[in-house]
Phi, psi and omega in degrees: 000130187286154177286143173236160174300152182263346186270144176294154173278164188318307188304328180289348183255002179245129173255112182287166179288322186254150174281339176311129175264157178258127178274120184249132178222158173232111183301340182265000180289133180289158180303337179270008179090355188276145174279137176300148181311321184299343180267347183273154177293347172289340185236246183279337174059041171263152180287139178282160176284147181231146171226150179208159178278149182276157171233156175296147175066009180287135180254331183208166173230158176224145183234125177233128171245129184226155176239105181278359180269000179298138179285062182204174182295319181254150170313147173279128184267122183262334188194140168225117169223133181220176182063034171287126180308143181305329180284349184272133174233025176200148172241139177283162173295156167079037175295131184301144180281074175226154180298317183234083179299153175298319178230137003287137177309142177075348180296142173240136178243135179268183180274134178275176183287359171268354176094005180248160178278142175092201189285135171228109190292166179302132172217066180299151177295144182302139176083352177279002173082190183288132175248150179249141180243115190261113176267104190256117180245132184243125173271128180250153181273357184192161174285154182258122189277070176235152177257176180297347181260016177292124171290159179300327180298321176288323176298317176306308181302320178292322181295325180302325189267343190235000181279120180275317178206166189210153176205165181211162166216148180250141175235160181233158178206147178230151183291141177297151179286332180230142174245000000 
């Protein structure tokens, strides 16, 4: 049995104001839950498209993607993007890996656990089995005054104070047998 991180993912640590959940979907996700190869770091490493349902009074959104199946103490952080304007309920695939992408305007991407800004796709170790990637979406009551070098722990503390509603979806990916 592979080792997994012992720590909970971010969404488990945030209590929203409303009971209303946010429904999160990925139009590119396969029926079996697997992410297509192009989104993995073994291939094109582009961010997948995401969609979510709206909630009342949302000013901004935050998205955190983590893999709790990583063989380490903390879940592996694949993506942090926040200050997505409240009227937006979808992200296209291929958001550029920049701290402040041109689109969505005002959005900020933090560093993933690979040390780069933006998306770092699934890259589970060969032979480690199926990994789960949790796409966590947070509806916020305000924009967060944080820059791109904000660590996840600080973002988490801000999410605890500003989350109106939250939702998540899980996708899976396994290392290719041949590269």
